[in-house]
N, C-alpha and C positions, 0 to 999 in steps of 0.2 A: 582541574579542569574533567570536565567529561565530552567527548566527543562520540556522538552514535549517528550512524547511516541506519535509513528505515525504506519498508518501500511505503508506509504512510504516509498519505498527503497530510500534510500539517493543516488541515482547515475544519468545518463543522467541530466533529463531537471531540475529534482528536485533541483540537486547537483548543477547545474550552475545557476539556480536562487540564490543560495547559492556565490557564488565565485564571488567578486569582489576585480581586481587587483589595482582600482583606487580610491582616495576619489570622493565618487559624492555629487550633487546638484538638485535634481528633484522633481515636485511638492511640494514643501517647506518640504523635507523630504531632512537634511542634514546630510549626512554618514563618518562620519571622523574620528570616535572609532572603532579599531578591536573588534572582536571576533574569541575563537576558539569552535569549534563545534567536540567534539567528540559520533559518530554513533554508538551505539553498537547493535549486536540483539539478542533480548530478546525471549532466547529459552525458549519455551511451551509443555506443552507436547501433543503426537501426536491426544490424543483425542480432545482436542481445535480445532488445527488445520482441522480433522475432523469436528466437528459442524458447523464451521465456514463456510468450504468451502459446506456446505450438505445445509446449510440456502442461500447462493450463488445460488447454483445450483436450489434449489426449486423456490426462488423468481427472476430467470433469468429471462427476454424477450426479451432478446439479443440474437439472435441463432449465430452473430458470436462471443461470450463468450462463448461460450460450449466449444470450441476445447481447448480456455485455462484452464478454468476449470479444465477440466479432465485430460490434462496434468500435473497442479500441483498437480491434487489429486495422480496422479500417482507418479510422484517425491518426495513426501510426503507420498507415501505406503499406501494411504487411498482409500476406494470404495465409488463412489456417489451411493445413493441408488434412486432409484423411476426416474420421468421423470424432464426432466428441465424445469423451468416455471410452475410448479402441484402446487405452493402455491406465485404463482406473485400475487403480489398489483395491485386492479383492480382501 
């Protein structure tokens, strides 16, 4: 049995990579056995989300990410403090 936890939402491209309707053989990988995967969202305290978002905000060096980070913070009801990229790794 394999159990994983991930921050990737299992939808779109990620999900499409798992869905195979036919058995395959490619690059030495023979896929003929079936698997059932169940995804359950892990609910965590709001403070955990705030800390993760704040860290991403402070370390973000790509202005294209700023609006999505602000939108996610608003969606989760948390406030981002300070300036984006203020603690980015150089």
